[in-house]
C-alpha positions in Angstrom: 25.0 10.5 49.5 27.2 9.1 46.9 26.2 5.6 47.9 22.5 6.4 47.6 22.9 8.0 44.1 25.0 5.0 43.1 22.5 2.5 44.3 19.6 4.6 42.6 21.7 4.7 39.4 22.4 1.0 39.6 18.7 0.1 40.1 17.6 2.3 37.3 20.1 0.7 34.8 19.0 -2.7 36.0 15.4 -1.8 35.4 16.1 -0.5 31.9 18.2 -3.5 31.1 15.6 -6.0 32.2 12.7 -4.2 30.7 10.7 -5.3 27.6 12.9 -6.4 24.8 10.6 -5.6 21.9 7.2 -6.5 20.4 5.9 -9.9 21.5 5.0 -12.7 19.1 1.3 -11.8 19.2 2.2 -8.1 18.3 4.4 -9.3 15.5 1.7 -11.4 14.1 -0.7 -8.5 14.3 1.6 -6.3 12.5 2.2 -8.9 9.9 -1.6 -9.3 9.3 -2.0 -5.5 9.1 0.7 -5.4 6.5 -0.9 -8.1 4.5 -4.3 -6.3 4.6 -2.8 -3.1 3.5 -1.1 -4.8 0.6 -4.3 -6.5 -0.4 -6.1 -3.2 -0.3 -3.5 -1.5 -2.5 -3.7 -4.4 -5.0 -7.5 -4.0 -5.2 -7.2 -0.3 -5.9 -4.5 -0.9 -8.5 -6.6 -3.6 -10.2 -9.6 -1.2 -10.2 -7.5 1.6 -11.7 -6.3 -0.8 -14.4 -9.8 -1.9 -15.2 -10.9 1.7 -15.5 -8.0 2.5 -17.8 -8.6 -0.5 -19.9 -12.3 0.4 -20.2 -11.4 4.0 -21.2 -8.8 2.9 -23.7 -11.4 0.5 -25.2 -13.9 3.3 -25.5 -11.3 5.5 -27.2 -10.4 2.8 -29.7 -14.2 2.1 -30.4 -14.7 5.9 -31.0 -11.6 6.1 -33.3 -12.9 3.1 -35.3 -16.4 4.6 -35.5 -14.9 7.9 -36.7 -12.7 6.1 -39.3 -15.8 4.1 -40.5 -17.8 7.3 -40.8 -15.1 9.0 -42.7 -14.6 6.1 -45.0 -18.4 5.8 -45.7 -18.7 9.4 -46.6 -15.3 9.4 -48.4 -14.4 10.7 -51.9 -16.1 9.1 -55.0 -13.9 8.4 -58.0 
C-alpha cells in the first residue's frame, strides 16, 4: 500500500513539475497588445477631458471679459 501511494505521489509531483511553465510567447504578445490598447484608450479620454476643460475655461474667460467690458462701458462719468 505504501509503495502504491509513493508511486502515485511521485507521478503527481512529476506531472506538476513538468506542466506548463507560464504564458506562451503568443499569450504574452496578446497581453502586451491589450495593455497598449488600454493605455491608448486612456490617453484619448484624458485628451478629450483636457479639451473640454480648455473650452470651458475659454468660455469662462470670454464671459469675464464681456462682463468687464459691459461694466466699463456703463461705468461712472466724471
